[in-house]
C-alpha positions as CSV (number, residue, x, y, z in Angstrom):
1,M,105.8,14.8,8.3
2,K,104.4,12.5,5.5
3,A,105.5,13.1,2.1
4,V,106.2,10.3,-1.2
5,R,109.6,9.2,-1.6
6,I,111.3,7.4,-3.8
7,H,114.6,4.3,-2.5
8,E,114.8,2.7,-5.7
9,F,114.5,4.1,-9.1
10,G,111.5,2.6,-11.0
11,G,107.9,2.4,-11.5
12,P,105.3,4.1,-9.8
13,E,105.4,1.5,-7.5
14,V,108.2,2.7,-6.1
15,L,106.6,5.7,-4.9
16,R,106.3,5.3,-1.2
17,Y,104.0,7.7,0.8
18,E,105.8,7.4,4.2
19,D,106.8,9.6,7.8
20,V,110.1,11.9,7.4
21,P,111.4,13.9,9.7
22,D,110.8,17.7,9.0
23,P,112.7,20.0,7.4
24,I,115.0,21.7,9.6
25,L,114.8,25.3,9.2
26,R,117.6,27.7,9.0
27,K,118.2,31.3,9.5
28,D,117.6,32.5,5.9
29,H,115.1,30.5,4.8
30,I,111.7,30.2,4.9
31,L,109.4,27.0,6.6
32,I,106.6,26.9,3.8
33,R,103.0,24.1,4.8
34,I,102.4,23.0,1.5
35,R,99.5,22.9,0.4
36,A,99.5,22.1,-3.9
37,C,102.4,20.4,-5.7
38,A,102.3,20.4,-9.4
39,L,103.3,17.2,-12.0
40,N,105.6,17.5,-14.6
41,H,106.9,15.3,-16.7
42,L,110.5,15.9,-15.5
43,D,109.3,13.9,-12.4
44,L,108.6,10.9,-14.5
45,W,111.8,11.3,-15.2
46,I,113.7,11.6,-12.3
47,R,111.6,8.5,-10.6
48,K,113.3,6.4,-14.0
49,G,116.6,7.8,-13.1
50,L,118.6,10.6,-13.7
51,P,122.0,10.7,-13.3
52,G,123.4,13.1,-9.9
53,V,120.2,12.5,-8.7
54,T,120.6,10.9,-4.9
55,L,118.7,9.0,-2.6
56,P,116.0,8.4,-1.1
57,R,114.1,11.9,-3.1
58,I,111.4,13.5,-2.9
59,L,109.5,14.6,-5.7
60,G,108.0,18.0,-7.0
61,S,109.0,21.4,-8.6
62,D,106.0,23.1,-8.1
63,I,104.6,24.4,-5.0
64,S,102.3,26.5,-3.0
65,G,101.3,27.2,0.2
66,E,101.5,29.3,3.3
67,I,104.6,30.1,5.0
68,V,104.6,28.5,9.0
69,D,107.8,30.6,10.0
70,V,110.8,32.7,9.0
71,G,114.4,32.3,9.5
72,E,116.3,35.7,11.5
73,Y,117.9,37.0,8.9
74,V,115.0,36.8,6.5
75,T,113.1,40.5,6.5
76,G,109.3,40.7,4.5
77,F,108.0,37.4,5.6
78,K,105.1,36.8,7.6
79,P,103.5,33.9,9.2
80,G,100.6,33.3,7.4
81,Q,101.4,34.1,3.4
82,R,99.8,32.4,1.3
83,V,102.6,31.7,-1.6
84,L,104.1,29.8,-4.3
85,L,108.2,29.2,-5.1
86,A,110.1,29.6,-7.8
87,P,110.9,25.8,-8.7
88,M,114.5,27.0,-9.4
89,V,118.0,25.6,-7.8
90,F,120.7,27.9,-7.8
91,C,124.3,29.7,-5.9
92,N,123.0,32.6,-5.9
93,H,125.7,34.7,-6.1
94,C,127.9,33.5,-9.4
95,A,129.4,35.4,-11.9
96,K,125.5,34.1,-13.8
97,C,123.2,34.3,-10.9
98,G,124.5,37.5,-10.6
99,A,123.3,38.8,-13.8
100,G,120.5,37.2,-13.7
101,L,120.9,34.4,-15.9
102,Q,120.1,31.8,-12.7
103,N,119.2,29.4,-15.5
104,Q,122.5,28.9,-16.6
105,C,124.1,29.1,-12.7
106,P,127.2,26.4,-12.8
107,E,124.1,24.9,-9.3
108,F,121.2,25.0,-11.1
109,S,118.5,22.1,-10.8
110,V,115.3,22.3,-9.9
111,L,113.0,21.6,-6.8
112,G,113.2,17.4,-6.7
113,N,116.1,16.6,-9.0
114,R,118.5,17.2,-6.5
115,V,116.7,18.9,-3.7
116,D,113.9,17.6,-2.4
117,G,110.9,18.8,-3.2
118,G,106.9,19.3,-3.1
119,Y,105.7,15.6,-2.6
120,C,105.2,16.6,1.4
121,E,103.4,18.8,3.8
122,L,106.7,21.0,5.2
123,I,109.2,22.5,3.3
124,A,112.4,24.5,4.2
125,V,113.8,27.5,0.7
126,P,116.2,30.4,0.5
127,A,113.5,33.6,0.3
128,V,114.4,33.4,-2.6
129,N,112.2,31.5,-3.9
130,V,109.3,32.7,-2.3
131,V,106.9,35.3,-4.3
132,P,103.4,35.8,-2.2
133,I,100.8,35.0,-4.4
134,P,96.7,37.7,-4.1
135,D,93.9,35.9,-3.0
136,S,92.1,35.3,-6.1
137,L,95.0,32.8,-7.4
138,D,94.6,29.4,-5.5
139,F,96.5,27.0,-4.4
140,I,96.2,24.7,-6.8
141,Q,96.2,26.9,-9.8
142,A,99.5,28.4,-8.2
143,A,101.0,25.3,-7.9
144,S,100.1,25.0,-11.6
145,V,102.3,28.1,-13.0
146,P,106.3,28.3,-12.5
147,L,107.0,25.9,-14.3
148,V,105.6,25.3,-17.0
149,F,105.3,29.4,-17.4
150,T,108.6,30.4,-16.8
151,T,110.4,27.9,-19.3
152,A,107.3,28.5,-22.0
153,W,107.8,32.5,-21.7
154,H,111.4,31.7,-21.7
155,M,111.5,30.0,-24.8
156,L,109.4,32.5,-26.9
157,V,111.0,36.0,-25.7
158,G,113.4,34.7,-23.8
159,R,115.4,33.0,-26.4
160,A,113.1,33.2,-29.6
161,D,112.3,36.5,-29.8
162,I,108.6,36.3,-30.6
163,K,107.4,39.4,-32.5
164,L,104.2,41.0,-33.1
165,G,102.3,39.6,-36.0
166,Q,104.1,36.4,-36.5
167,T,102.7,33.0,-37.1
168,V,103.7,29.9,-34.0
169,L,103.5,26.7,-33.8
170,V,103.5,24.6,-30.5
171,L,103.9,21.1,-30.2
172,G,101.6,19.0,-27.7
173,A,98.8,21.5,-27.0
174,N,97.9,18.9,-23.8
175,S,100.8,19.4,-22.6
176,G,101.9,22.2,-19.5
177,V,104.3,23.8,-22.0
178,G,101.7,23.4,-24.5
179,I,99.0,25.3,-22.5
180,A,101.3,27.9,-21.3
181,A,103.2,28.8,-24.7
182,I,99.8,28.5,-26.4
183,Q,98.9,31.4,-24.1
184,V,102.4,33.6,-24.3
185,A,102.3,33.6,-27.5
186,K,98.6,34.8,-27.8
187,L,99.8,37.8,-25.3
188,F,102.4,38.9,-28.2
189,G,99.1,39.4,-30.8
190,T,101.0,36.1,-33.1
191,T,98.9,33.5,-34.7
192,V,99.0,30.1,-33.4
193,I,99.0,26.4,-34.9
194,A,98.6,24.1,-31.7
195,T,98.9,20.1,-32.5
196,A,96.9,17.7,-30.3
197,G,95.7,14.0,-30.2
198,N,92.0,13.8,-30.2
199,E,89.2,16.1,-30.7
200,Q,88.1,17.1,-26.9
201,K,91.8,18.4,-27.1
202,M,91.9,19.4,-29.9
203,E,88.5,21.8,-29.1
204,K,90.5,22.7,-25.2
205,A,93.1,24.0,-27.7
206,R,91.1,26.6,-29.4
207,E,89.4,27.6,-26.7
208,L,92.9,28.8,-24.9
209,G,93.4,30.6,-28.4
210,A,95.6,28.5,-30.9
211,E,93.6,29.9,-34.3
212,H,94.6,26.1,-36.0
213,V,94.5,22.7,-34.4
214,V,96.2,19.7,-36.1
215,N,95.8,16.0,-34.7
216,H,99.1,14.4,-34.8
217,Y,98.0,11.5,-34.8
218,Q,95.9,12.0,-37.9
219,Q,97.3,14.4,-39.9
220,K,101.6,14.5,-41.2
221,I,101.8,17.8,-39.0
222,S,104.3,19.8,-41.3
223,A,101.7,19.1,-44.5
224,E,98.6,20.8,-42.6
225,V,101.2,23.8,-41.3
226,R,102.3,24.2,-44.8
227,K,98.5,24.3,-46.3
228,I,97.7,26.8,-43.7
229,M,100.9,28.7,-44.4
230,N,100.2,28.4,-48.2
231,K,103.1,26.7,-48.5
232,K,105.7,29.8,-46.3
233,G,105.9,27.9,-43.3
234,V,105.7,29.0,-39.0
235,D,108.4,31.6,-37.5
236,I,108.5,29.6,-34.2
237,V,108.2,25.6,-33.2
238,V,108.1,25.2,-29.6
239,E,109.4,21.9,-29.0
240,H,109.6,19.9,-26.3
241,V,108.4,16.4,-27.5
242,G,111.8,15.3,-29.3
243,A,112.3,12.3,-31.1
244,A,109.0,11.4,-32.4
245,T,107.9,15.1,-34.0
246,W,112.0,16.9,-34.7
247,E,111.9,16.7,-38.3
248,E,108.3,17.5,-38.8
249,S,109.1,20.3,-36.5
250,V,112.1,21.3,-39.2
251,K,109.8,21.0,-41.8
252,C,107.2,23.3,-40.6
253,L,109.5,26.7,-40.6
254,K,109.7,29.2,-43.2
255,P,112.6,30.7,-44.2
256,G,114.9,32.1,-41.1
257,G,112.1,31.0,-39.1
258,T,113.6,29.5,-34.9
259,L,112.7,26.3,-33.5
260,V,113.4,26.7,-30.1
261,T,112.6,23.0,-27.8
262,C,113.3,22.7,-24.0
263,G,113.1,19.3,-23.7
264,A,112.9,15.4,-25.3
265,T,109.7,13.7,-24.1
266,T,109.6,11.2,-26.5
267,G,113.7,10.7,-26.5
268,Y,116.9,12.6,-27.7
269,D,118.2,11.2,-30.9
270,A,116.9,13.2,-33.0
271,K,118.6,14.0,-36.6
272,I,118.5,16.7,-39.2
273,D,120.2,17.8,-43.1
274,L,122.6,20.2,-42.4
275,R,121.8,20.8,-45.3
276,F,119.0,22.0,-45.2
277,L,120.0,23.7,-41.9
278,F,122.4,26.6,-43.7
279,S,120.0,26.6,-47.1
280,R,117.0,28.0,-45.7
281,Q,119.2,30.0,-42.6
282,L,117.5,28.3,-40.2
283,S,118.0,28.5,-36.2
284,L,117.9,25.3,-33.4
285,L,117.7,27.0,-29.5
286,G,118.2,25.7,-26.8
287,S,116.4,26.4,-24.0
288,Y,116.8,25.5,-20.2
289,M,113.7,26.7,-17.4
290,G,114.6,30.4,-17.3
291,T,115.4,33.7,-15.2
292,M,113.8,34.7,-11.4
293,G,113.0,37.7,-13.6
294,E,110.9,35.9,-15.8
295,L,109.2,34.9,-12.7
296,H,108.1,37.6,-12.0
297,E,107.7,38.9,-15.1
298,V,105.3,36.3,-16.2
299,M,103.1,36.1,-13.0
300,K,102.4,39.4,-12.9
301,H,100.5,38.4,-16.8
302,V,98.8,35.6,-14.2
303,F,97.7,37.6,-11.3
304,S,96.5,40.6,-13.7
305,G,94.5,37.3,-15.3
306,K,96.4,37.9,-18.6
307,L,98.1,34.8,-18.6
308,K,95.7,31.3,-16.5
309,P,96.8,28.2,-15.6
310,V,94.6,24.6,-16.6
311,V,94.2,22.4,-14.1
312,D,93.0,18.8,-14.7
313,R,92.7,16.4,-12.4
314,V,93.8,16.9,-8.5
315,F,94.9,14.0,-6.8
316,P,95.6,13.3,-3.0
317,L,99.4,13.3,-2.2
318,A,98.9,10.1,-1.0
319,E,97.7,8.6,-4.7
320,A,101.2,10.1,-6.1
321,G,101.5,6.3,-8.3
322,A,98.2,6.5,-9.7
323,A,98.8,10.9,-11.0
324,H,101.8,9.7,-12.2
325,E,100.3,7.0,-14.2
326,Y,97.8,9.4,-15.4
327,L,100.1,11.7,-16.3
328,Q,102.7,9.2,-18.2
329,N,99.6,7.9,-20.1
330,S,99.2,11.1,-21.7
331,Q,95.4,11.7,-20.5
332,M,95.3,14.7,-19.2
333,F,95.0,18.8,-20.8
334,G,96.2,20.7,-18.1
335,K,98.3,20.0,-15.1
336,V,98.2,17.5,-12.3
337,V,97.9,18.8,-8.8
338,L,98.6,16.2,-5.7
339,V,97.3,18.1,-1.9
340,P,98.1,17.2,0.7
């Protein structure tokens, strides 16, 4: 099959389009012909070099396609079914997995990180990772859902305990997590303030449901939020930007407010004044991906049309390097997708 692999860490130039052996179908796995694979910022970090990643490696966590074959131990699936894949990798037998907390499994990872992912034509995965999709959801849309919507759901519902009537600040409205978080927050009847980097992205954030949008390049986020909220601050901040916005994000919280973060796109060395933390009784929460239960909950809302993937641009698999450059330049509003 054709695949894009990295044999060394570096820039987009290390992505190599080449022939690789077809995956071997285990008796408890399902073989999928990949029709689309969406990019995430995680792909860029792995390409640049992350601990625990062995080479060569096929990147790509968000995958949709058709079942080609099923292992003899697998039931309930058949060739030709349209599916998407849960991006999570977990042991499925430890105490955490047994409790439905797959993202706390000691072996937890994602497709394309410590195992090969979807920048290719075929992939074999455990049956637990396979989710059938309706005909109303095309492959490109389906590939744009799993990682970011599960992440946003876990952040807001699983960790921050979002409630009706709250106000939520979403950083980086143009990102996959930002787009998903705005929609999940609106699903729970909250008021959303979002940030974006230009007028076009700001308008698209409004179209998704954000009542207020701040230009994070031209305006001071905390000052604008205080104006919007009459100096009260917000209940929840959805953070994934990191060092560049951390202090501003903390300042935006009302007393007793919650900041939940799932990433550090601009760096991990964030600082906080502990006096501010304890005197205002703030909650700072970490969030990592989500559980299989949360993925299935999200998909019900996607299938019903209440949550909608946003696709920015589609690239052929052979142009994965150009897709990486496009993503790392933050030119997009929505998902960037590869098609074999």
